[in-house]
N, C-alpha and C positions, 0 to 999 in steps of 0.2 A: 441786455440781450434777452430775448424772449425764450422762456424755458420750453423744452420739448413737451408735448402733451402728456407723454408717459411719466414725466417728472412732477406733474402738478398734484397738489393735495386733492383736487376734485377727482382726478383719475384714481388715486388711492382709495378714496371713499367709495367710488363706483365699484371698484374691485371687491372691497369689503362687503358692500351691500349685496353684490352678486354671490359672493361666497356664502353669506348668511342664508340667502334664499336656497342655494343648492344644498348646503349642509342640512337645512331644515327639511328639505324634501327627500334627500337621499342618504343623509348621514355623511360624516367626514370621510369615513373609510371608502365609501362607494362613489364619492364625487371625484371627477377628474378635473385637471387643470383646463382641459379643453372645454368642459361645460361652463366653468367659471369664465373663461375667455369669451365664449359665445354670449353669455348672459350679460357680461359687463361691457362688451364692445371693445375691451382692451386687447392689445396684442399679447402673445405669449411672452415676448421679451419684456413688456411693461410689467406683467405680473411678477416675473422673476426679478426684475429690477427692484421692485418694492419689497418682495417677500421671500425671495430665494427659492422656496419650494412650498408645497401644499401645507406641510406641518407649520412652516413659518407663517403662512397666511392664517391658519387656524389659531395659532398663538396670538397673532396680532389682533384678530377679531375678538378674542376673549379679553385681551388687555384693553382694547378700545371700549368694549362694553362696560368693564369695571370702571374705567376712568370716566366715561360719560355718566354712569349712574352715580358715582361718588361725587362728581362735581355738582350735579344737580341737587343731591342730598345736602351737601354743605351749603350751597347757595340758599336752599330752602330754609335750613336751620338758622343760618347767620342773618337771614332777613327778618327773623322774629326775635324781639327782645324779651317777651314774656315767656317764662318757663313752660307753662301749660300749653300756650299757643304753639311754641316750637315743637314740643313733643308730639302733639296731635298732628301738626303739619307734616312732619316727616313720615308718620305712619301713612297718611294720605298720599304723600309723594311716592313712597315705596310702591304702593299698589298701582298708582296711576302710571308710574314708569313701566311696570310689568304690563299693564293694559295697553299702553301705547306701543310697547316693543315686545309683543308676545314671543316672537321667534328668537329674539336676542335673549330674553329671559330664559326660555327653555334651553338655549345653548349654554348660557352661563351656569344654569343649574346642573347640566349634564356633562360639561366638558372639564370641570375642575380637576378630576382625577385621571383624565386621559393621558396616555403616554406622551403625546406630543407637547403636553404642558410642562414637562420636566425642565426645559430650558427657559421657561418663563418665570421661574420661582423668584428670582431677584427682582424682576420688574413688578410682579404682583406684591411682593413684600414691601417695596418702596411705596407703591400706591396705597397700600393698606396702612402703612405707618403715617403717611401724610394725612390720610383720611381720619385716622384715630386722633392724631394731634389736633386737627381742626375741630373735631367734635368735642374733644376734651376741653379745648380752649373756650368753646361756647358754654360748656357745662360748668366750669370751675367757679365763675361768679355766682351762679345759682346754687351750687353746692356750699360755697362759703356762707351764703345768706340763709341756707337751710331750706331753700325752695325745692331742691332736688336732692335725694338721698345720696350719700357718698357710698359708692359701690366700686369694686374693681372694674376696670374698663370692659373686660371680657364678660363679666356678669351683667353689666349695664346693657351691652349690645345684645346679649342673649335674651334678656327680658324685653328689651325694646322691640327687636326685630324678629325674634323667634316666631311669635304667633302670626304676624302678618306675612312672614315668609312662608309659613305652612299654608295659610289661606291662599296665598298667591299660587302655590303649587297645585292646590286643589282646583282653583279657578282655571288654571291653564289646562288641567286634565279634564275639565268639564264635570267635576265632582262637587262643586260648591253649590249648596242648596240656598244659602242666604244670598240676597241681592248684594252686589259689591258695595253700593253706597251705605247700606245699613251695616254691613259687616265692618267696613272701614271705620265708620263712626264708633261702633262698639269696640273695635280693636284700639282705636285712639284713646277712648275713655279708659280702657283697661290698662293700656301702657302708662297713661298718666297716673292712675291710681297705684300702679306698681312701683313707680320711680319717684313719686313726689316725696318731699321731705316735710319737716316741721319748721316753717319760717319763723325767724326770730321776730318778736314784736317790739 
């Protein structure tokens, strides 16, 4: 039996895309369901079918952004066997994701502490745990061989992504003076220098 159009994944994605555009333009608080309906072409019933209310839609948009970013990050990392190549590749991936999805990146940076995110804690925790485990799974063979330093996971992620995260925020705000390509190359080199180990000979 053919699904009704309001039940399709395509309709859900269209609603999320419309919400992101509206939230980026007016902010979550000042955006109405009517504006999202008009921009997405979805009915009000379809929006409530998928997301229940505006806060549910805002949470879903955040969760979807985190999931999309993390899946791409892991795929990028797991596609590289060499330690140095992998580390530098994910630094580039991080910034390229931000450059490709500037509105989504701004939303993720700004919405984490919003009141509507309270009910998303478990979902985000589950995503982050899976992300951490996948990254650690790639790291462990390199750490055993001494190619990458053994660091607590939270320290490793802070060293790896802290600088490129800061540069991404500056770039989004129009405050970055260095060209992105040069900056990402420098950040990738710095990340590798910071986490590399002493390989056993």
